[in-house]
N, C-alpha and C positions, 0 to 999 in steps of 0.2 A: 504494500499499499504506500504510494508515494504521495507527497503533498501536491494538491491541485491548486492552481490559480483560481481565486474566487472573486466574486464581486466586491469583496472586502479588501482586496489587495491595496487599493490606492488609500483607503482609510488607514490601514495598518502603517502604510509608509508615512502618511501625513501626521499621525498622533505622535506627540512627544511621549518618550517612553523612559522607564527605569529598568535596568538590567541587574539582576541581584545574584545570579549564579553564572559566573563567567570566569575561567582560569586565565591567569596572566600569561604564561607561556603557551598554553593551549589556544590562545586567541591570536597568536602570531599568523599573519596572512602567509600564503604561499610565496608572495614576493619577498616578505620580510624574512622568512626562513630561509629561502634561497640565497638571499644577500648575506645572512649570517653564515650559511653553510660555505658560500664562496670565500667569505673573509677567513674562515678556518678550514680551507681546503686541505684534504689529505689527511685530516685527523678525525673525520667523522664519517658515519655511514649515510648521513642525511644528504639526499641529492641537491645539488646547487642549481637545479632547474625546476621552476614552478610546475611544469607540465608533469614531470616524473613524480612530484609529491603526491599526486592523487593516488597512485599505486602504492607509494610508501605508507600513506594513511589509510591503508585497507587492513582492518583488524581481524584477526581470527577469533580472539576472545578478549576478555578484560585484561588478563595478564599480558597479552600481546600489546594491547593499547598502552599499558603503564610503560612497558619496554620502549615502545616507539616514542612515547611522550618523554621519557628520560633522555633519550637520545638527542631530542630537541633542546631540552634543558641544558645538555652539555655544550650547546652552541652559545650559550650566555656566559661568557668568560671574563667580562670586565665591565666597568661602569658604563662605558659607552654603548656596549651591547644592551644593557638593561635599559638605558634611556632611549635607544632607538626602538627596542621592542615596545616600550610602554607608550611612547608618543604615538607610534604607528597604530596601536590598539585604540587609543583614544580617538584618533582621526577616523578609524573604521567605525567605531560606535556612532560618532557624530554623523557620518553619512547615512546612518539608519534612523536618524533623528532620535537617538538616545541622548537624553539630557542628563542623566544621572546614572552612575554604574558603581557597583561594589565588586571590585576585582578580587578574586581569590588569589593571593600571592604567597608563594612557598620561598621565604628567604633562606631557609636552611640549605636548600639544594644548590643555591649559588654561593653561599658563604663556605660550604665544604669544598667548593671548587676554586676557592682563593679570593673571592671578592669580600672585602672587609664589610661587615654589617653596616658601618656608618656610611661607607660609600654606596652601598646598595640602596639604603633608604634616601640618601641624597639624590640618587639618580631617579628613583621613581617620584619623588616629590618634585624635582625640577621638571620632569615630563608631566606631572599632573598640573603644575601651574601653566605650562605652555599650551597643554590641551585646553584648559578653560579659557586662556587668552586667545587662542586662535580659533578654537571651535565651539565654545560656549558650553561644553560638556564637562560636568563635574565627576572626577573619579575619587573613589574612596577605597580603602584596602581592608581585606580581611586576611590576616596572616594565619596560614593554616600549617599544621603539622603534617608531614608526609608520613602516614601511618606505617608504610613498609620500613621505615628507618627507626621505628621504635622509640623508646624513652629517650635516648640521647638526643634525637631530633626534637622531641617534645620539650626537653630542658632548654635546648639552644633556641628554639622558636619563642618560647616564653620569655627568655632573657632578652632577645632581640626586640620583642614587642615592648617589654617594660623599660628597657634601658635607652633604646632609640626613639621609641614612641613618635614616629612621624605624624605630622598634623592630620594627614589623611586617613590615619588608622582608626577603623571604627569597630572591628570585630576580630574574634579568634575562632579558627576552624580546625578541622581534621579532614584530610582527604586521603587518596590513595586506596589500596585495596581494603576491603572489610573483612574478607576471610582471613582468619588467623590474626586479626588485629582487634582484640576486644577493646570496646569503648571504655569500660570502667577504669582501665589502667591509667587513663588520662585525666582522671577526676581532679587530682590536685592542681594540675596545670590550668584546667578550666576554672576552677575555683579561684585561683590567683589572678587569671585574666579578668573574670567577672569582677573581683574585688577592686580591680584597677579601672573598672568603668567600660571594659570592652564587652560587646555582645557576643553571646555564644552561638555559633552557627556551624555545627558539625555536619559532615556527610553521614548518612545512615539509610539503611534499608534500600540500597541501590541493587546489590548483588547478593544480599542476605536477606533473611526473614524479618518479620516485625520486631522480633526481640531486639535487633540491633537499634531500631528506633526507640523502643522503650529504654534501652541503656543510655542513649543519648539524651533522653529527656530526664531520666532519673539521676544519672550520674554526672552528666556534663552540663545540665541546666539549659539545654537548648531552647533558643527562642525562635528560631527557624531551623528546618531541617534541609540539608542539601540532598535532593532527590526524594527519599522517603517513600517511594511507591509501593514497597512491600506493606505499608500500612493497610493497603486494600485487602490484605488477607486476614485482617483482624478487626472485626467490627468494634470491639471495645476500644481499640487504639484509635480508630477513626472518630468515634464518639469523643474521646479525650481530646484529640487535635482540634475538633470542631468546637467543643466546649470552651477550651482554653485559647482558641484562635491562635494557634501555632501553625504558621504556613509552611507548606512544602514547596521547595524550589524545583519545579518539574521541567525536565529537559527531554521531550519525546524523542527526537531523532538520536541523541546520544544514547538513550536506552536501548534503542534497536542496534545502533552500530557497535555497541560494546557487548551485546548479547544478553543485556539484563531482561529485555523482553523479545519474544520471537519476531514480532512485526508490529507495526502501528495499530493494526486492527485489534491486537490483543492488549494495547496499552491500558492501564487501569485508570487513566485520567478521568474518564466518565464516571466510574464508579466512585472515585474519590470526591468529585464535585457533588455527586448526587447524595453523598453522605454528609454534606456540608463542611468537608475539609477545605480550608482556605488554600489556594494554590497561587503561585506565581509562575509565569512562563518564562523560561530562560534557555540559553544556547549552549552553556557548558564549555566545550572546546570547538567552537563553530567551524573554523577552517579544516580541522582535523576530521570533522564529520560531515564536511561538504554541506553546511548549512548556515544560516544567519538568524539572528533574533527575528527578523521579519518572517522568514519561512517557518519558525517555530510557531509564530502566532497564526499563521495559515493552517499549520497542522493542528493546533489546539482548536481553532475555529471549526475545522472539519470534524475533529473527534467529538466536540461538544455541540455541534450543529447550532453554532451562534449566529444571531442576526447582528446588525451594526450596534445595537444597543448592548447586547451581550459581550460583544467583542470590547467595546469601550470600557464596560465594567471590568473585564479582565485586565486591560491595560492599567486601570486605576488601581487595581489591587496590588500590583508591584509597587506602586508609589506608597500605598498606605503601609505595606510591610517593610519598607525600607527603613534604613536607620538615619534618614534626614531629619532635621529639626522641623517642628510643626510649621514654621513660617515657610520653609522651602518646600514641604509637601503641599501646603496649600496653594503656593504659587504655580507648582507643576501641575496640580489637579485643575486648576483655573485654566491653564493653558490647554489641557485636554478637552475641558468643557467648551473652550472657544472653537476648537476645531470640530467638535461634535455639532455644534450649532450651525 
């Protein structure tokens, strides 16, 4: 089941949007990846040709996706690479009329490759300011623990978040594989991050069952859940999410490309919405999955059989569940209403 262009296409493009689940390195366009691969030619398996990247970004399963993802991470070797990547992502988001985005950033994977934490944070902050100046898009950061690297990565990520504390940092997350990476072990790190005023936004329930989502809620104090689609398997969990208004960041195409669901026809998004679970639509690692945020809204509108009014409400939901201040939320919601009129 492939996304179909609908009468809502122009409306999706015109609406100002917030993007809440999009990964820093995973958002690098083929042109950016190819440029970085050429810069580091001979020391990376990543093709330096944007055309060849389509095949390179074909994943056999979630483990293969992580392997390919980390090979792209390995192209980010100095602060100039970080700044190039971050600025290009902001420009790409702006072209989709994204006015506000919370990028999931994994500083640990760059720091262990030799980029000083201070220089890394300075590079993303410099790019954030230039994106706002040049494109009017506001970027914020969620620093996430790469789960596959365990407690040492968690310790380092927390230390970077608390000691560097870039102005754009709003949240603390947990990404990477879920299998073999129990959420409760990171409870002290999330407690410390929350005590410092950061929001808790772990991934859970993407490739494992509903218990992982429960663990993220109970042990990590999750305020939103990255993916969380396994909640559809547990009626009590869906009721809990609906009652507490804890949103899931749903990325439909990603779930198919990584094998989390067999195809879009089987995606649990309609079931989640029918149960009253708040959802936001996001793109995850869009170039790697040959998608965009615009296309994800097309997919969601098709799955949920939305008309224009329903689509606008879905777009508004991402703004409401963002970590912007109330005044910024109100301003962006007013912009959305102006387009709808």
